[in-house]
C-alpha positions in Angstrom: -62.2 -27.8 -55.0 -59.5 -30.0 -55.1 -58.1 -31.0 -58.2 -58.4 -34.9 -57.3 -62.4 -34.1 -56.9 -62.5 -32.1 -60.1 -61.1 -35.0 -61.7 -63.1 -37.5 -60.2 -66.1 -35.4 -61.2 -64.7 -35.6 -64.8 -64.4 -39.2 -64.6 -68.1 -39.4 -63.8 -69.5 -37.2 -66.2 -67.6 -39.2 -69.1 -68.7 -42.5 -67.5 -72.2 -41.0 -67.6 -71.8 -39.9 -71.1 -70.5 -43.0 -72.2 -73.0 -45.1 -70.4 -75.7 -42.6 -72.4 -74.6 -42.9 -75.7 -73.8 -46.8 -75.3 -77.8 -47.1 -74.5 -78.6 -44.4 -77.2 -76.3 -46.6 -79.6 -78.6 -49.9 -78.3 -81.8 -48.3 -78.9 -80.7 -47.1 -82.6 -79.3 -50.5 -83.2 -83.1 -51.7 -82.1 -84.9 -49.5 -84.0 -82.6 -50.4 -87.4 -82.9 -54.0 -86.6 -86.8 -53.5 -86.8 -86.5 -51.5 -89.7 -84.5 -54.1 -91.4 -86.8 -56.7 -90.6 -90.4 -54.8 -91.6 -88.6 -54.2 -94.8 -87.7 -57.9 -95.8 -91.2 -58.7 -94.4 -92.6 -56.3 -97.0 -90.4 -57.6 -99.5 -91.4 -61.3 -98.8 -95.0 -60.2 -99.0 -94.8 -58.6 -102.5 -93.4 -61.3 -103.9 -95.6 -63.7 -102.8 -98.5 -61.6 -104.0 -97.1 -61.0 -107.3 -96.6 -64.9 -107.7 -100.5 -65.3 -106.4 -101.4 -62.9 -109.1 -99.2 -64.9 -111.7 -101.1 -68.0 -110.7 -104.8 -66.5 -110.9 -104.0 -65.3 -114.7 -102.6 -68.5 -115.6 -106.1 -69.9 -114.0 -108.3 -67.5 -115.6 -106.8 -67.7 -118.9 -106.9 -71.4 -119.0 -110.5 -71.0 -117.7 -111.7 -68.9 -120.6 -109.9 -71.0 -123.4 -112.2 -72.7 -125.6 -111.0 -76.6 -127.0 -112.0 -77.0 -130.4 -110.9 -79.6 -132.7 -108.6 -78.1 -135.6 -111.1 -79.2 -138.4 -114.4 -77.7 -136.0 -114.3 -74.3 -138.0 -117.8 -73.3 -136.1 -116.1 -73.6 -132.9 -113.1 -71.5 -134.0 -115.4 -69.1 -135.7 -117.4 -68.9 -131.9 -114.2 -68.2 -130.0 -112.8 -65.9 -132.3 -116.0 -64.2 -132.2 -116.3 -64.2 -128.7 -112.2 -63.1 -128.3 -111.1 -66.0 -126.3 -108.0 -67.8 -126.8 -108.3 -71.1 -128.4 -106.6 -74.5 -127.5 -106.6 -76.8 -130.5 -107.3 -80.3 -129.3 -107.1 -83.4 -131.2 -110.3 -85.3 -132.4 -111.4 -88.0 -130.2 -110.2 -91.5 -131.2 -112.8 -93.5 -133.5 -115.5 -95.3 -131.3 -116.3 -99.0 -131.8 -120.0 -97.8 -131.2 -122.3 -95.5 -132.7 -125.1 -93.8 -130.5 -128.7 -94.2 -132.4 -132.2 -93.8 -131.6 -134.1 -96.8 -132.0 -136.2 -94.7 -134.6 -133.6 -94.0 -137.0 -133.1 -97.0 -139.3 -130.6 -95.1 -141.5 -128.6 -94.9 -138.5 -128.8 -98.7 -137.2 -128.2 -99.8 -141.0 -124.9 -97.5 -141.3 -123.7 -98.9 -137.7 -124.3 -102.8 -139.3 -122.4 -101.5 -142.6 -119.4 -100.6 -140.2 -119.6 -103.4 -138.2 -119.9 -100.9 -135.2 -121.8 -101.7 -131.9 -125.3 -99.9 -131.6 -125.8 -97.5 -128.4 -129.3 -96.9 -128.7 -130.0 -93.4 -127.1 -132.6 -90.8 -126.2 -132.7 -87.5 -128.9 -130.7 -85.7 -126.0 -127.9 -87.5 -125.8 -127.0 -87.2 -129.3 -124.4 -84.4 -130.2 -125.7 -84.7 -134.0 -129.3 -84.8 -134.9 -130.0 -86.7 -138.3 -132.5 -84.7 -140.2 -134.2 -84.9 -143.9 -134.3 -81.5 -144.8 -138.1 -82.1 -145.1 -138.4 -82.7 -141.8 -138.8 -79.2 -140.4 -140.0 -80.8 -136.6 -136.5 -82.4 -136.5 -134.5 -79.1 -137.4 -136.7 -77.3 -135.4 -135.9 -79.5 -131.9 -132.4 -79.5 -133.1 -132.2 -75.4 -133.3 -133.9 -75.1 -130.1 -131.6 -78.0 -128.6 -129.0 -76.3 -129.7 -127.7 -79.8 -131.6 -125.7 -79.8 -134.7 -127.8 -81.5 -138.1 -126.8 -84.0 -140.2 -128.8 -84.2 -143.3 -129.7 -87.5 -144.3 -131.1 -87.0 -147.7 
């Protein structure tokens, strides 16, 4: 072989090797880019998942919270017994009307004395039933309906 032929073969071999190396480098760069993008996406997914979990926990805690007026000891005790968090709220503003049964003359007289309007309602619409200590039927109804009782005698 002539010297030019040998150096020509070496040049061709070097060019082929350089081309193969460049091609391999391109493949390696592509794999590296895909790996980097995948890692970034997984990181974003985890952050979003943690945000969702935090929001979910906050919503669950809010839904489980019992709202009680600060002076309502029954409500506060019930929440404590159930192991639920308590949110203390302000007492509702005094209304200019009173809910009374049409047959509850004591309620009607009291509303008139206080200068309040009377809203005649059914017993089921009252939060608190007014019962005499001797009126066992009234006391039983209040208990069965889960109502508070105001003793009127």
